[in-house]
C-alpha positions, 0 to 999 in steps of 0.5 A, a space after each residue: 480514510 482521513 488525509 493523515 491516515 492516507 499520508 501515513 500509509 503512502 509514506 510508509 509504502 514509499 520506501 522499497 524495503 517496507 513495500 517488500 516487507 508488506 509483500 512478504 507478510 502477505 504470506 503470513 506472520 513473521 518474526 522480526 528476525 526472520 524478516 531481517 534475515 530474509 531481506 539481509 538487513 541488520 536487526 536495528 534497520 528492520 526494527 526501524 522499518 517495522 516501527 514505521 509500518 506499525 505507526 502507519 497501522 499497516 502491521 501489528 505486532 504480537 508476542 508469542 504465548 510461549 515466549 513474550 520476548 518474541 514479537 511476531 508481525 502481521 498485516 492489518 487489513 483495514 488500512 489496505 481496504 481504505 487505500 483501495 477505496 481511495 485508489 478506486 476513487 482516483 481510478 473513477 476520476 480517470 475513467 470519467 476523464 477518458 470517457 469525456 475525451 473519447 466523446 470529444 475525439 469521436 465528435 471531432 472525428 465525425 465533424 471531419 468526416 462530414 467535411 470530406 
């Protein structure tokens, strides 16, 4: 994941409504109107949220074969896998820090115990 992709992903997910839309889309693809109704927001407001999610690559839109005017939105797996890899790297860093802190604390505890 490039820094720009990560920035775009995190910026899109920073807004609570967009995070809720992503969470809702985990259950399956939805039409924009369904999303607006579910979240009780206007169609233009939902359209703006979906535009941000599309530009970040988190969701994709497709037309229905039977009615090209209807747009269906679904999650894309790739950006979430890339985000997961980045988060695992951050978690690994903190795990290393915690292991080092534990070793440091145990070393000092052993020194104090020997002094007594």
